[in-house]
N, C-alpha and C positions, 0 to 999 in steps of 0.2 A: 152635126159636128162629126168630124173624123179624128181620129187619136194616133198618136206615134210615140213609142218609148224611145227615149234617147238619154244617154250618160249626159250628166250635168255639164261636164266640161265642153261637150259638143254644143250643148245649148249656148252656154257662155260664149263660146267662138262664133255662134250663128248671130247672137246679139251685136258683137262687135261688127262682123260682116253685113248685118242686115237682111240676112237669109238663111235659111236651114236647108242644106242639100243632103243630109243623112250620108251614109256610108255606099248608098247605091245609084244614086244620080248619075254618077259619072260612069259607072259599070254596067247598070243595066237600063239606065234611061229613066228612071221614075223614083220616087220616094215611096217606100210601102207604107201604107196605114191601114187602120182597122176601123170598125165601129164598136159601139160599146158591148155589143153582144159577143164580138170576136176577139178583142185585145187580148184577152187572157192567153190566147193560143200562141201567137208569135213572142210574147212577153215571155211566157214560161219556158218556151224552147231555147230562144235566143239570150236571154238575160237571166236564166235561172240562177237565184240567190244572191244577185248582184243588189247592192244597197245604195248606190251612186246615180239611180235613175230618175227622170222627170217624164211625166205623161204630157206630150204635147196635144192641147186640145185645140184644134184647127178649124176655123170658120172656112169651108171651102168656096163660099162667095166670094172671099178676100183674097183668095189665093192668086188669082191672075194667070193660071196654068190649067190645062186640062185635068181633070179628074175624072179618071175611067174606072169603073167597077170591073174587077176581071177575077177569074178563078185563082184560088190559091194553087192548085195543081192543074195547069193548061191541059194536061193529058186526060184529066177526068173532071170536066167543067160541072157535070151533073152532080157528082159525089163529093165535092169540096165546098167549103164556104167561098164566097165571093168577097174581094178586099178592094177598098178604095187605092187607087195609085196615083200619085200626083206627078204629071210630066212635066217637072220644071222646079225650080227652087221654092221653098215656101217662105215668103217675106214673114219676118219677124211680128209685122202688124197683123198678120192672118192669124196668130197664135193667139188665143184669148185667154188661156190659163196654163199653168204648168205645175200642177200638183206633183209632189214626190211620190214615187211608188216604192211601197215597203213589201218585201217579198213574204208570203206565208212560211210557216215553220218548215214545209217541205220544199221551199226555194220556189214554188210557183207564184204567180201573180192572180189577183182579182181586180175588178176595176174599182178604182178608189171610192170609199163610201160617199163622199160628196156628190161624185157623178152618177152613183147607183140611185141616189134619191132625187136627181134633177129631172 
């Protein structure tokens, strides 16, 4: 599974549209995602302290678009984590769960407990 944090309103819009495009598909050509071991990194930087977030749990086999693992910092591919990037919209049917994200007291995020135990 790959993961993507998004505001609840963005997910509700995706449900109406049938697919999720995030805020980078149009500008960067892909939707940024993470794996369970790295999802806390972008969540804590991009969404620190927000309380309106869901974690999209995506089955990459159901996406229907290329999923490429690429370095978080292309200038330093050996020294940075690699992340899955979805090169197309994510169909809502590829999202198998949407647990809410609750920030830690310092505003950072951890993988939700239900996913840590999976």
